[in-house]
C-alpha positions as CSV (number, residue, x, y, z in Angstrom):
1,M,0.0,0.0,0.0
2,P,1.2,3.5,-0.7
3,G,2.5,5.3,2.3
4,S,2.9,2.1,4.3
5,L,6.2,1.3,5.9
6,Q,8.0,-1.5,4.0
7,S,10.2,-3.8,6.1
8,P,13.8,-4.0,4.8
9,S,14.4,-7.1,2.7
10,P,16.5,-9.7,4.5
11,Q,20.1,-10.1,3.3
12,R,20.6,-12.9,0.9
13,A,22.5,-15.7,2.6
14,S,25.7,-16.8,1.0
15,P,25.4,-20.2,-0.8
16,F,28.7,-21.3,1.0
17,G,27.4,-20.4,4.5
18,P,28.9,-17.9,6.9
19,S,32.5,-17.0,6.4
20,P,34.8,-19.1,8.6
21,L,37.3,-16.2,9.0
22,H,36.5,-12.8,10.3
23,R,38.5,-9.8,9.1
24,R,39.9,-9.5,12.6
25,D,41.1,-13.2,12.5
26,V,43.0,-12.6,9.3
27,S,44.7,-9.5,10.8
28,T,45.7,-11.5,13.8
29,V,47.2,-14.3,11.7
30,L,49.1,-11.9,9.6
31,Q,50.5,-10.1,12.7
32,L,51.5,-13.4,14.2
33,A,53.3,-14.4,11.0
34,V,55.1,-11.0,10.9
35,V,56.3,-11.5,14.5
36,G,57.6,-15.0,13.7
37,A,59.3,-13.8,10.5
38,L,61.1,-11.0,12.5
39,V,62.2,-13.5,15.1
40,G,63.5,-15.8,12.4
41,L,65.4,-13.0,10.7
42,A,67.0,-12.2,14.0
43,C,68.0,-15.8,14.5
44,W,69.7,-16.1,11.1
45,P,73.1,-14.6,12.1
46,L,73.3,-16.9,15.1
47,N,72.7,-19.9,12.9
48,L,75.6,-18.7,10.7
49,V,77.9,-18.5,13.8
50,D,76.8,-22.1,14.6
51,G,77.8,-23.2,11.1
52,W,81.2,-21.5,11.4
53,Q,81.8,-23.4,14.7
54,D,81.2,-26.7,12.9
55,Q,83.7,-25.7,10.2
56,L,86.3,-24.9,12.8
57,Q,85.7,-28.2,14.6
58,L,86.3,-30.1,11.4
59,Q,89.9,-28.9,11.5
60,L,90.6,-31.0,14.7
61,P,92.2,-34.5,14.4
62,S,89.2,-36.5,15.5
63,F,87.1,-35.0,12.7
64,S,89.7,-34.4,10.0
65,G,91.5,-37.8,10.4
66,G,94.9,-36.1,10.4
67,G,97.4,-35.1,13.1
68,W,97.8,-32.0,15.1
69,S,98.8,-29.0,13.1
70,P,99.6,-25.5,14.4
71,V,96.2,-24.3,13.3
72,A,94.3,-27.2,14.9
73,L,96.3,-26.7,18.1
74,A,95.4,-23.0,18.2
75,I,91.7,-23.8,17.7
76,A,91.7,-26.4,20.5
77,L,93.5,-24.1,22.9
78,A,91.3,-21.0,22.1
79,P,89.4,-21.3,25.4
80,L,92.6,-20.6,27.3
81,V,92.6,-17.1,25.8
82,M,88.9,-16.4,25.4
83,M,87.6,-17.7,28.7
84,P,89.4,-15.1,30.9
85,L,88.4,-12.3,28.6
86,L,84.8,-13.3,28.4
87,L,84.5,-13.8,32.2
88,W,86.0,-10.3,32.7
89,L,83.6,-8.8,30.2
90,Q,80.6,-10.4,31.7
91,A,81.7,-9.3,35.2
92,H,82.1,-5.7,34.3
93,P,81.1,-3.9,31.0
94,L,78.8,-6.7,29.8
95,A,77.5,-7.8,33.1
96,N,73.9,-7.6,31.9
97,G,74.7,-10.2,29.2
98,S,75.8,-13.1,31.4
99,G,73.8,-16.2,31.9
100,S,72.1,-18.3,29.2
101,G,69.1,-16.1,28.6
102,I,66.4,-18.5,29.6
103,P,66.6,-17.5,33.3
104,Q,66.0,-13.9,32.3
105,T,63.1,-14.9,30.1
106,I,61.5,-17.0,32.8
107,R,61.8,-14.1,35.2
108,S,60.3,-11.7,32.7
109,L,57.3,-14.0,32.4
110,Q,57.0,-14.3,36.2
111,E,57.7,-10.6,36.9
112,P,56.3,-8.5,34.1
113,E,57.6,-5.3,35.6
114,A,61.2,-6.6,35.2
115,A,60.8,-7.4,31.5
116,E,61.6,-3.9,30.2
117,A,65.1,-4.1,31.7
118,L,65.8,-7.8,31.2
119,L,64.7,-7.8,27.5
120,A,66.2,-4.4,26.5
121,P,68.5,-4.2,23.5
122,R,71.8,-3.7,25.5
123,P,71.5,-7.0,27.5
124,L,70.5,-8.8,24.3
125,L,73.5,-7.5,22.3
126,A,75.8,-8.3,25.2
127,R,74.5,-11.8,25.5
128,L,74.7,-12.5,21.8
129,S,78.3,-11.1,21.6
130,L,79.5,-13.3,24.5
131,W,77.8,-16.4,23.0
132,S,79.2,-15.8,19.5
133,A,82.8,-15.4,20.8
134,A,82.5,-18.5,23.1
135,S,81.0,-20.6,20.2
136,L,83.8,-19.6,17.8
137,A,86.3,-20.6,20.6
138,L,84.7,-24.1,20.4
139,M,83.4,-24.0,24.0
140,P,80.9,-26.9,24.6
141,L,77.8,-24.7,24.7
142,G,74.4,-25.0,23.1
143,R,72.4,-22.1,21.8
144,E,68.9,-22.4,23.0
145,G,69.5,-19.8,25.8
146,P,70.5,-16.9,23.5
147,V,67.8,-17.7,20.9
148,V,65.0,-18.0,23.4
149,H,66.1,-14.6,24.9
150,L,66.3,-13.2,21.4
151,G,62.7,-14.2,20.6
152,A,61.4,-12.7,23.9
153,S,63.3,-9.4,23.2
154,V,61.9,-9.1,19.7
155,A,58.3,-9.4,21.1
156,Q,59.1,-6.9,23.9
157,A,60.5,-4.4,21.4
158,L,57.5,-4.8,19.1
159,R,55.0,-4.3,21.9
160,R,57.0,-1.2,23.0
161,R,57.0,0.2,19.5
162,F,53.4,-0.8,18.5
163,P,51.2,-1.0,21.7
164,G,48.2,-2.1,19.7
165,L,50.0,-5.2,18.3
166,L,48.1,-8.5,18.9
167,R,45.7,-7.2,21.5
168,S,43.9,-10.5,21.5
169,V,47.0,-12.3,22.8
170,E,47.9,-11.8,26.5
171,P,51.3,-9.9,26.8
172,Q,52.9,-12.8,28.8
173,D,51.7,-15.3,26.3
174,L,53.2,-13.3,23.4
175,L,56.5,-13.2,25.3
176,A,56.4,-17.0,25.8
177,I,55.3,-17.7,22.2
178,S,58.1,-15.5,20.8
179,S,60.6,-17.2,23.0
180,G,59.5,-20.5,21.6
181,A,59.8,-19.0,18.1
182,G,63.4,-18.2,18.9
183,L,64.0,-21.8,19.6
184,A,62.2,-22.8,16.4
185,G,64.3,-20.4,14.4
186,G,67.5,-21.4,16.0
187,F,67.0,-25.2,15.5
188,N,64.7,-25.1,12.4
189,S,62.0,-27.0,14.3
190,P,58.6,-25.3,14.7
191,L,56.9,-28.1,16.6
192,M,59.7,-28.2,19.1
193,G,59.4,-24.5,19.7
194,A,55.6,-24.6,20.2
195,I,55.8,-27.5,22.6
196,F,58.6,-25.8,24.6
197,V,56.3,-22.8,25.1
198,M,53.6,-25.0,26.8
199,E,55.8,-27.7,28.4
200,E,58.4,-25.3,30.0
201,L,57.5,-21.6,29.8
202,T,53.7,-21.4,30.4
203,G,53.2,-24.9,32.0
204,R,49.8,-25.3,30.5
205,Y,48.4,-26.9,27.3
206,S,45.9,-24.4,25.9
207,S,44.5,-23.9,22.4
208,T,44.7,-20.1,23.0
209,V,48.5,-20.6,23.2
210,L,49.0,-23.5,20.9
211,W,47.7,-22.1,17.6
212,P,49.4,-18.7,17.9
213,A,52.6,-20.6,18.8
214,L,52.4,-22.8,15.8
215,I,52.0,-19.8,13.4
216,V,54.8,-17.8,15.0
217,C,57.2,-20.7,15.3
218,S,56.5,-21.9,11.7
219,A,57.2,-18.4,10.4
220,A,60.4,-18.1,12.4
221,A,61.7,-21.5,11.3
222,L,60.9,-20.7,7.7
223,T,62.6,-17.3,7.8
224,S,65.7,-18.4,9.7
225,N,66.4,-21.0,7.0
226,L,67.5,-18.5,4.4
227,E,70.9,-20.2,4.0
228,G,69.1,-23.5,3.1
229,S,70.1,-25.7,6.1
230,P,68.5,-29.1,5.9
231,L,65.3,-29.8,7.9
232,F,66.9,-32.9,9.3
233,T,70.3,-31.8,10.6
234,L,71.9,-35.2,10.8
235,G,70.4,-36.5,7.5
236,L,67.7,-39.0,6.9
237,V,68.7,-42.0,9.0
238,S,66.6,-45.0,8.3
239,T,66.3,-48.2,10.3
240,D,65.3,-51.8,9.7
241,D,65.1,-52.6,13.4
242,P,61.5,-53.8,14.3
243,E,59.5,-51.8,16.8
244,W,59.7,-54.5,19.5
245,Q,63.5,-54.4,19.4
246,Q,63.5,-50.6,19.6
247,L,61.2,-50.8,22.7
248,L,63.3,-53.5,24.3
249,L,66.6,-51.5,23.8
250,S,65.0,-48.2,24.8
251,L,64.6,-49.3,28.4
252,P,68.3,-49.8,29.4
253,I,69.5,-47.0,27.1
254,G,66.8,-44.6,28.3
255,V,67.6,-45.3,31.9
256,G,71.4,-45.0,31.5
257,A,71.2,-41.9,29.3
258,G,68.6,-40.3,31.5
259,L,70.7,-40.8,34.6
260,L,73.7,-39.2,32.8
261,G,71.5,-36.3,31.7
262,G,70.2,-35.9,35.3
263,L,73.8,-36.1,36.5
264,F,74.8,-33.4,34.0
265,A,71.9,-31.2,35.2
266,R,72.7,-31.8,38.9
267,W,76.4,-31.1,38.5
268,L,75.6,-28.0,36.4
269,L,73.3,-26.6,39.1
270,Q,75.7,-27.4,42.0
271,A,78.7,-25.9,40.1
272,S,76.7,-22.8,39.2
273,R,75.8,-22.2,42.8
274,W,79.4,-22.4,43.9
275,L,81.3,-21.0,40.8
276,R,79.1,-18.1,39.7
277,P,79.9,-15.8,42.7
278,E,83.6,-16.8,42.5
279,V,83.8,-15.9,38.8
280,L,82.1,-12.6,39.3
281,Q,84.7,-11.7,42.0
282,H,87.8,-13.1,40.3
283,P,87.2,-13.4,36.5
284,W,90.8,-13.5,35.4
285,R,91.9,-16.2,37.8
286,W,88.9,-18.5,37.2
287,G,89.0,-17.7,33.4
288,L,92.6,-19.1,33.2
289,I,91.7,-22.2,35.3
290,L,88.5,-23.0,33.3
291,G,90.1,-22.2,30.0
292,A,93.1,-24.4,30.7
293,A,90.8,-27.3,31.7
294,L,88.7,-27.0,28.5
295,G,91.8,-26.6,26.3
296,L,93.5,-29.6,27.9
297,M,90.4,-31.8,27.5
298,A,90.1,-30.7,23.8
299,V,93.8,-31.7,23.1
300,L,93.6,-35.0,25.0
301,S,90.4,-36.0,23.3
302,G,91.5,-34.9,19.8
303,G,88.7,-32.4,19.8
304,W,85.8,-34.6,20.9
305,S,85.1,-32.5,24.0
306,G,84.7,-29.2,22.2
307,G,81.8,-27.6,20.3
308,D,78.1,-27.9,20.9
309,G,78.0,-31.6,20.0
310,E,76.2,-31.7,16.7
311,A,79.4,-32.6,14.8
312,V,80.0,-35.4,17.3
313,M,76.5,-36.8,16.8
314,E,76.8,-36.6,13.0
315,Q,80.0,-38.7,13.1
316,L,78.4,-41.3,15.5
317,L,75.3,-41.7,13.2
318,E,77.7,-42.4,10.4
319,G,79.4,-45.1,12.4
320,R,82.6,-43.2,12.9
321,G,84.2,-41.5,15.9
322,C,84.7,-42.4,19.5
323,L,83.0,-45.8,19.3
324,P,84.4,-48.7,21.4
325,V,85.5,-52.0,19.7
326,P,84.0,-55.1,21.3
327,G,86.7,-57.1,23.1
328,A,89.2,-54.2,23.1
329,P,89.7,-52.8,26.6
330,L,91.6,-49.8,25.4
331,G,88.8,-48.9,23.0
332,I,86.2,-49.1,25.8
333,L,88.5,-47.0,28.0
334,G,88.8,-44.4,25.3
335,W,85.1,-44.3,24.9
336,G,84.6,-43.9,28.6
337,L,87.0,-41.0,28.7
338,V,85.3,-39.2,25.8
339,L,81.9,-39.7,27.5
340,A,83.4,-38.2,30.7
341,A,84.8,-35.2,28.8
342,R,81.4,-34.6,27.1
343,L,79.8,-34.6,30.5
344,V,82.3,-32.4,32.4
345,A,83.3,-29.8,29.8
346,P,79.8,-28.3,29.3
347,V,79.4,-28.1,33.1
348,L,82.6,-26.0,33.4
349,A,81.6,-23.7,30.5
350,L,78.0,-23.2,31.4
351,A,78.5,-22.9,35.2
352,S,80.8,-19.9,34.7
353,G,77.8,-17.9,33.3
354,I,78.9,-17.9,29.7
355,P,75.7,-17.6,27.6
356,G,74.7,-20.8,26.0
357,G,72.4,-23.8,26.3
358,L,72.3,-27.4,27.4
359,I,70.2,-29.0,24.7
360,D,73.1,-29.9,22.3
361,P,75.5,-30.9,25.2
362,A,72.8,-33.2,26.7
363,F,72.1,-34.7,23.3
364,S,75.7,-35.5,22.7
365,I,76.1,-37.1,26.2
366,G,73.3,-39.5,25.4
367,A,74.5,-40.1,21.9
368,V,78.0,-41.1,23.0
369,F,76.5,-43.4,25.7
370,G,73.9,-45.1,23.6
371,G,76.0,-45.5,20.5
372,G,78.9,-46.9,22.5
373,L,76.7,-49.3,24.5
374,L,75.2,-50.9,21.4
375,A,78.7,-51.0,19.7
376,I,79.9,-53.1,22.6
377,L,76.9,-55.4,22.3
378,G,77.4,-55.6,18.5
379,A,74.0,-54.1,17.8
380,N,72.8,-51.2,15.5
381,V,75.0,-48.2,16.6
382,Q,72.6,-45.7,14.9
383,L,69.7,-47.0,16.9
384,G,71.8,-46.6,20.1
385,V,72.7,-43.0,19.2
386,A,69.1,-42.0,18.5
387,L,67.7,-43.6,21.7
388,G,70.6,-42.2,23.7
389,M,70.0,-38.7,22.4
390,A,66.4,-38.8,23.5
391,G,67.2,-40.3,26.9
392,G,70.0,-37.8,27.6
393,L,68.1,-34.7,26.7
394,A,64.9,-35.8,28.5
395,G,66.9,-36.7,31.6
396,A,68.6,-33.2,31.7
397,T,65.6,-31.1,30.9
398,Q,62.6,-33.3,32.0
399,L,60.8,-32.3,28.8
400,P,60.0,-35.6,27.1
401,L,57.6,-34.3,24.4
402,M,60.0,-31.6,23.2
403,T,62.8,-34.2,23.3
404,V,60.9,-36.6,21.0
405,L,60.1,-33.9,18.5
406,F,63.7,-32.7,18.4
407,S,65.1,-36.2,18.2
408,L,62.9,-36.9,15.2
409,R,64.0,-33.7,13.6
410,M,67.7,-34.6,14.1
411,A,67.4,-38.2,12.7
412,G,64.5,-37.6,10.3
413,D,62.8,-41.0,10.3
414,Q,59.3,-41.6,11.8
415,Q,60.2,-45.3,12.3
416,W,62.2,-44.2,15.4
417,L,59.1,-42.8,17.0
418,F,58.2,-45.7,19.4
419,G,61.7,-46.2,20.7
420,L,62.4,-42.5,21.0
421,L,59.1,-41.9,22.9
422,L,59.8,-44.7,25.4
423,S,63.5,-43.7,25.8
424,A,62.5,-40.0,26.4
425,V,59.8,-40.9,29.0
426,V,62.1,-43.4,30.9
427,G,65.0,-40.9,30.7
428,A,62.9,-38.1,32.1
429,Y,61.9,-40.2,35.1
430,A,65.5,-41.4,35.6
431,G,66.9,-37.9,35.4
432,R,64.4,-36.6,37.9
433,R,65.8,-39.1,40.5
434,L,69.1,-37.1,40.4
435,Q,67.7,-33.6,39.8
436,S,64.2,-33.2,41.1
437,E,63.8,-29.5,40.2
438,P,63.5,-28.6,36.5
439,I,66.9,-27.3,35.5
440,Y,65.9,-24.1,33.7
441,H,63.9,-22.8,36.7
442,A,66.6,-23.9,39.2
443,L,69.3,-22.0,37.1
444,A,67.1,-19.0,37.0
445,K,67.1,-18.8,40.8
446,V,70.9,-19.3,41.0
447,H,71.5,-16.6,38.4
448,H,69.3,-14.1,40.2
449,E,70.8,-14.9,43.6
450,A,74.4,-14.7,42.4
451,H,74.0,-11.3,40.8
452,A,72.1,-9.9,43.8
453,R,74.9,-10.9,46.1
454,H,77.5,-9.4,43.6
455,R,75.6,-6.1,43.5
456,E,75.4,-6.0,47.3
457,R,79.2,-6.6,47.6
458,R,80.0,-3.9,45.0
459,Q,77.6,-1.5,46.7
460,G,79.2,-2.2,50.1
461,S,82.7,-1.7,48.7
462,Q,81.6,1.6,47.1
463,N,80.0,2.8,50.4
464,R,83.1,1.9,52.4
465,A,85.3,3.8,49.9
466,Q,83.0,6.8,50.0
467,I,83.2,6.9,53.8
468,K,87.0,6.8,53.8
469,L,87.1,9.7,51.3
470,E,84.7,11.9,53.2
471,P,86.4,14.4,55.6
472,T,85.7,13.9,59.2
473,P,83.8,16.8,60.9
474,P,85.9,18.6,63.7
475,E,83.4,17.7,66.4
476,L,83.4,14.1,65.5
477,A,87.2,14.1,65.3
478,A,87.4,15.5,68.8
479,E,85.0,12.9,70.1
480,E,87.1,10.1,68.5
481,G,90.2,11.6,70.0
482,L,88.7,11.5,73.5
483,E,87.5,7.9,73.0
484,N,91.0,6.9,71.8
485,S,92.6,8.6,74.8
486,E,90.5,6.7,77.4
487,P,92.3,3.8,79.0
488,E,91.1,0.3,78.2
489,G,89.9,-1.8,81.1
490,D,90.4,-0.6,84.7
491,G,94.2,-0.3,84.4
492,G,94.6,-2.9,87.2
């Protein structure tokens, strides 16, 4: 009818149904991908340094197959020169760069008000510089600490510059996710980074953390791989061993490697508690002692004790290296000495506060143990190396899921899954018998306490020096003179 009010015609429904993605969702995904890409780009130089370390280690006799040359000897003895310098730098001008970086990240997650100082550019550059110099000196350090701290620092800087970035993600969750992206970018393993976020940093499995972590970690791993490093670092190692045999062997190897990993974590924690304050007080003295010890072990082992451990694992998977010969006591003794060196050397380097990580050192401990054990038994050495890697890392970190994903990434064959899973779970339980508290959180407490005591000592020394320099007022001098002139005792 004319003049009557016509109701608006209903909107025509889409034949494909409602759109599954809202514009806001697309924006969030793109922002997450940008954050991951920036973290991956920041990790790229560190991955180059890690590759240079491997090239230097290949010059040593155990890897080159030749004898000691002046160049090889200089490379092996580099810690004797670099360790005192690095300890002095981290005690004075680069003090805010000491420690692995994971304790600082954990504290930033627990105390948001401290994140601005702990994740600032200066501590980050100091930590990366110290780690790079230590790595090129073939110190037995991993790199997960610096890359985790790097990822958290990138997120902190982006939130500072763009306050409206990713408002749908909690600030602490974004820090944790970006930390995991640093791990993914440093090791080219997005699943490992995402699981590390939930298994270690947040302590909870939540879809609100998982799917952003997968996006950020995938973008970081993709971007950090600009130089074309292989997805499976140690190559595609296939196995013909049936699953029941893997499961049977994973029990003793998982227990043994897990106990060694737990022993490594326990020794590292105890040595850090005792050594960290001493190093801060006397960096030159302890630098010479620790550097001489690391250099001596590198020379005596032919180079097996140095480096992060990836070159060692690669040779073991190829059936070469420090493997014992069945029925040869000297070969078994040499294998035991190399195993001891791979256990002690990282403790000395990491306990001093040099930035680094324990993933690769723990991996190599388990690999040397598992490969050597099955070599003695005449079984598949590659299977022993793979199962030992999983047990050693799980025993040291008590993170079995992350361990399984990283082990698969190193070896590259899903047929290892059942054995790796059981070895990692058994190793985590065995390691917990020796080190009950998770190592990353325990080291965070040690680092904070050591630096707090060091600041108190320095402040006390400065106050005493200031008191000595201040002139004494006349009336106070007169009172002190009267007190000093009074006879002691009753003069009997």
